[in-house]
C-alpha positions in Angstrom: 28.9 2.3 65.4 31.1 -0.6 66.3 30.0 -2.2 69.6 32.3 -4.6 71.4 30.7 -6.5 74.3 32.8 -8.7 76.5 31.5 -11.1 79.1 34.1 -12.9 81.3 34.5 -14.7 84.5 37.7 -12.7 85.2 37.8 -9.6 87.3 39.0 -6.5 85.5 41.2 -4.6 87.9 41.3 -1.2 86.1 38.2 -0.9 84.0 39.0 2.5 82.7 42.4 1.4 81.3 40.8 -1.8 79.9 38.0 0.1 78.2 40.4 2.7 76.7 42.7 0.0 75.3 39.8 -2.1 73.9 38.3 1.0 72.3 41.6 1.9 70.6 42.0 -1.7 69.4 38.5 -1.8 67.8 38.9 1.7 66.3 42.3 0.8 64.8 41.3 -2.6 63.4 38.1 -1.2 61.8 39.6 2.1 60.7 36.8 4.0 62.6 37.1 7.1 64.7 37.2 6.3 68.4 34.1 8.6 68.8 32.0 5.9 67.0 33.1 2.9 69.1 31.3 1.6 72.2 32.8 -0.9 74.6 30.9 -2.9 77.2 32.5 -5.2 79.8 30.7 -7.6 82.2 33.4 -9.0 84.4 33.4 -11.5 87.3 30.5 -13.4 85.8 29.5 -16.9 86.7 30.5 -18.7 83.5 31.6 -22.2 82.4 33.2 -23.5 79.2 34.1 -27.1 78.4 32.9 -28.0 81.9 35.3 -25.7 83.8 35.3 -22.2 85.1 38.9 -21.5 84.2 39.4 -18.1 82.6 37.1 -17.6 79.6 35.3 -14.9 77.6 32.3 -14.6 75.3 32.7 -11.6 73.0 30.3 -9.9 70.5 31.4 -7.4 67.9 28.8 -5.7 65.9 29.7 -3.2 63.2 27.9 -1.8 60.2 29.7 -2.9 57.0 31.8 -5.6 58.8 32.9 -8.2 56.2 33.9 -11.9 56.6 37.3 -10.9 55.3 37.9 -8.8 58.4 36.9 -11.4 61.0 40.1 -13.6 61.1 42.3 -10.5 61.9 39.8 -9.2 64.4 39.6 -12.6 66.1 43.4 -12.7 66.4 43.7 -9.2 67.8 40.8 -9.5 70.3 42.1 -12.9 71.5 45.6 -11.5 71.9 44.2 -8.5 73.8 42.2 -10.7 76.2 45.1 -13.1 76.7 47.5 -10.2 77.6 45.1 -8.2 79.8 43.1 -11.0 81.5 45.3 -14.1 81.0 42.6 -15.9 79.1 43.8 -18.6 76.7 42.6 -18.0 73.2 41.1 -21.5 73.1 38.6 -20.3 75.8 37.3 -17.3 73.9 34.3 -17.3 71.6 33.7 -14.3 69.4 30.4 -13.6 67.6 30.7 -11.2 64.7 27.7 -9.5 63.2 27.0 -6.8 60.6 23.4 -5.5 61.0 21.7 -3.7 58.2 21.9 0.1 58.7 18.1 0.4 59.2 18.3 -2.3 62.0 20.6 -0.2 64.2 19.3 2.9 65.9 21.2 6.0 67.1 20.3 9.5 68.1 16.6 9.1 67.6 16.9 7.5 64.2 18.7 4.7 62.3 21.9 4.6 60.3 
């Protein structure tokens, strides 16, 4: 059930390619089947960081069972991905990681 949500002030030219690449990255890094992963992108948003509207992103990654031992590697790979695909400097990317309890995440009319 990993969910990667990205908000950015950059315009994503080819959303389908971007979503497919982001999905593969999350699935690979978390060792989850791609069929479990959801990706959300909100591009071309009015955003500011450190007083400027230079390229930036706010990212949330939620995943059941996510551990603090995984976050450094995930941060590196997500930042590299956004730097390569959207030309966002890693110093202008915030990432919020969360690992909800299984009963606090619903799917298919129930919870995990």
